[in-house]
Every structure is written in C-alpha cells, then in structure tokens.
C-alpha positions as CSV (number, residue, x, y, z in Angstrom):
1,X,-10.3,-15.9,-57.4
2,X,-12.6,-12.9,-58.0
3,X,-14.6,-11.9,-54.9
4,X,-18.3,-11.8,-55.5
5,X,-19.8,-11.4,-52.1
6,X,-19.5,-8.4,-50.0
7,X,-20.2,-8.3,-46.3
8,X,-21.2,-4.8,-45.7
9,X,-24.0,-5.1,-48.1
10,X,-22.5,-5.6,-51.5
11,X,-21.9,-8.5,-53.8
12,X,-18.9,-7.4,-55.8
13,X,-16.5,-8.8,-58.4
14,X,-13.2,-7.6,-57.0
15,X,-11.8,-6.5,-53.7
16,X,-10.1,-7.7,-50.6
17,X,-9.9,-11.4,-49.9
18,X,-11.7,-11.9,-46.6
19,X,-12.7,-15.5,-46.0
20,X,-16.2,-16.8,-45.7
21,X,-16.1,-18.9,-42.5
22,X,-19.4,-20.8,-42.8
23,X,-22.5,-20.9,-45.0
24,X,-25.5,-22.8,-43.5
25,X,-29.2,-23.0,-42.8
26,X,-30.7,-21.4,-39.8
27,X,-31.1,-24.8,-38.1
28,X,-27.4,-25.5,-38.5
29,X,-26.6,-22.0,-37.3
30,X,-28.7,-22.2,-34.2
31,X,-27.4,-25.7,-33.3
32,X,-23.7,-25.3,-34.2
33,X,-20.6,-24.4,-32.2
34,X,-19.8,-21.5,-34.6
35,X,-18.6,-18.5,-32.7
36,X,-21.2,-15.8,-33.1
37,X,-21.7,-12.4,-31.5
38,X,-23.3,-12.4,-28.0
39,X,-26.6,-11.0,-29.4
40,X,-26.6,-12.7,-32.8
41,X,-29.6,-15.0,-32.3
42,X,-31.5,-12.3,-30.6
43,X,-30.9,-9.9,-33.5
44,X,-31.8,-12.7,-35.9
45,X,-35.2,-13.1,-34.2
46,X,-35.8,-9.3,-34.5
47,X,-35.6,-9.3,-38.3
48,X,-39.1,-10.6,-39.0
49,X,-38.8,-11.5,-42.7
50,X,-35.8,-13.8,-42.1
51,X,-36.9,-15.2,-38.8
52,X,-40.4,-16.2,-40.2
53,X,-39.0,-17.5,-43.5
54,X,-35.6,-18.8,-42.5
55,X,-35.6,-21.6,-45.2
56,X,-35.5,-18.9,-47.9
57,X,-32.1,-17.6,-46.8
58,X,-28.5,-18.8,-46.7
59,X,-26.7,-17.6,-43.6
60,X,-23.1,-16.7,-44.1
61,X,-20.6,-15.8,-41.4
62,X,-17.6,-13.9,-42.8
63,X,-14.9,-11.5,-41.8
64,X,-16.0,-8.0,-42.8
65,X,-12.9,-5.9,-42.1
66,X,-9.6,-6.2,-40.2
67,X,-7.7,-3.8,-38.0
68,X,-4.9,-2.0,-39.7
69,X,-2.5,-2.3,-36.8
70,X,-2.4,-6.1,-37.1
71,X,-3.1,-6.7,-40.9
72,X,-2.0,-3.5,-42.7
73,X,-4.0,-2.1,-45.6
74,X,-6.3,-4.4,-47.6
75,X,-6.0,-5.3,-51.3
76,X,-7.5,-1.9,-52.3
77,X,-5.0,-0.1,-50.1
78,X,-7.7,0.9,-47.6
79,X,-7.0,0.6,-43.9
80,X,-9.1,1.0,-40.8
81,X,-7.7,1.6,-37.3
82,X,-8.8,-1.0,-34.8
83,X,-10.2,1.5,-32.3
84,X,-12.3,3.1,-35.0
85,X,-13.7,-0.3,-36.0
86,X,-14.6,-1.0,-32.4
87,X,-16.7,2.2,-32.5
88,X,-18.3,1.7,-35.9
89,X,-19.0,-2.1,-36.3
90,X,-22.6,-1.8,-35.0
91,X,-23.4,0.4,-38.0
92,X,-23.0,-2.7,-40.2
93,X,-26.1,-4.3,-38.6
94,X,-29.2,-4.2,-40.9
95,X,-27.1,-3.1,-43.9
96,X,-28.2,-4.5,-47.2
97,X,-26.3,-7.2,-49.2
98,X,-26.0,-6.2,-52.9
99,X,-24.6,-7.5,-56.1
100,X,-21.8,-5.7,-57.9
101,X,-22.0,-2.6,-55.7
102,X,-25.5,-1.9,-56.9
103,X,-26.5,-0.3,-53.7
104,X,-28.1,3.0,-54.8
105,X,-31.6,1.4,-54.4
106,X,-32.4,-0.6,-51.3
107,X,-34.9,-2.6,-53.3
108,X,-31.9,-4.1,-55.1
109,X,-30.7,-5.8,-51.9
110,X,-30.3,-9.6,-52.0
111,X,-29.9,-10.0,-48.3
112,X,-29.3,-8.3,-45.0
113,X,-26.5,-8.1,-42.4
114,X,-28.1,-9.6,-39.3
115,X,-25.3,-9.0,-36.9
116,X,-21.7,-7.9,-36.6
117,X,-19.2,-8.4,-33.7
118,X,-15.6,-7.9,-33.0
119,X,-13.0,-10.7,-32.6
120,X,-11.0,-8.8,-30.0
121,X,-7.9,-11.1,-29.9
122,X,-7.5,-11.2,-33.7
123,X,-8.6,-7.6,-34.3
124,X,-11.3,-8.1,-37.0
125,X,-15.0,-7.8,-37.4
126,X,-17.2,-10.7,-38.3
127,X,-20.7,-10.4,-39.7
128,X,-23.7,-12.8,-40.2
129,X,-25.5,-12.2,-43.5
130,X,-28.8,-13.6,-44.5
131,X,-28.8,-14.0,-48.3
132,X,-32.1,-14.5,-50.1
133,X,-31.9,-17.7,-52.1
134,X,-34.4,-16.5,-54.7
135,X,-32.7,-13.1,-55.3
136,X,-29.1,-14.5,-55.5
137,X,-29.4,-18.1,-56.6
138,X,-26.1,-18.2,-58.5
139,X,-24.1,-16.7,-55.6
140,X,-25.8,-19.0,-53.1
141,X,-24.9,-22.0,-55.2
142,X,-21.3,-20.8,-55.5
143,X,-21.0,-20.3,-51.8
144,X,-22.4,-23.8,-51.1
145,X,-20.1,-25.4,-53.6
146,X,-17.1,-23.6,-52.2
147,X,-16.5,-21.7,-55.5
148,X,-17.1,-18.4,-53.8
149,X,-15.1,-18.4,-50.6
150,X,-14.2,-14.8,-49.9
151,X,-15.9,-11.5,-49.5
152,X,-15.2,-7.8,-50.0
153,X,-16.7,-5.0,-47.9
154,X,-18.0,-1.7,-49.4
155,X,-17.7,1.4,-47.3
156,X,-19.0,4.9,-47.0
157,X,-16.5,7.4,-45.5
158,X,-17.4,10.9,-44.4
159,X,-15.1,13.9,-44.6
160,X,-13.5,15.0,-41.3
C-alpha cells in the first residue's frame, strides 16, 4: 500500500511503513485506554484551535520513527540512533502535517502534531496528530475506512 500520511508533518505517497495505531475523535481519545505520552492531554489543551474546535479534527496516534539499533534502516534506507531520537523527539511537537511533502508554506498544513513521546521498551517514537477534516477530507475518510493504515515521516537533517 502507498503511504499517504506522514507523522512529522507530511502527507506523502511513498515511504516507510509505520502503522497508524488509532484514529478517533477527541472524546474517544480522552476516554480511552490508548497509551499516550505523559503530557499529551495537557499539550492538546494548549493548542487553542484544536482544543476549542475538537470536532473539526481527526486525532491519529502513529509511530513516527523507530530506533536503528532494534529495527535497522527504514524503507528509504534512513536510520536514526535511539539515543539521538530520545534527544530530538520533542522537536516533532507542533510540527505541521502536510500532503505530498508540500511543506514549504506553513499555510499548506492540514494538521498539527500535538505531542510526541518515546516508547522506551520498544525503541520508537509515537505522535498524536490532529488532522483538519475540512483540509484533508479524502485522507480522513481513508484513515477511518482503514484504507490508509500507515505513515511516513519527513525529516530535516543538518550537516555536522
């Protein structure tokens, strides 16, 4: 299956297959037993547009990136050391969610990364994305129908 949703702010057609764990409304999110980060609901409340208009968003929990030591390189032959991911995962928070890597203009965002947190035992980073139903109706429908079940993460790397 082609990946269409990207967790570090990009909706993209191809990339690594990282599973969408859950897609739900805010009420389902707040009242569920889904494992979230320790500050996820607090961070959700701090993002005024999504907390005031929660019914306009689909909330998606997905694995953003996995540690190289346990999983090896991804489908694009990229790899990320677990210790580096533990240092950098907070930078995912408040990143935009985009279609087809169209991330040059923040106005093109169709959602926001509300929170990110590490799964220490399994060495990967999860994210909670809020996807605007009006800006990405096709992708929201695909996620709800289970036709879109995996994500790909875009990245920006800086020279050493």
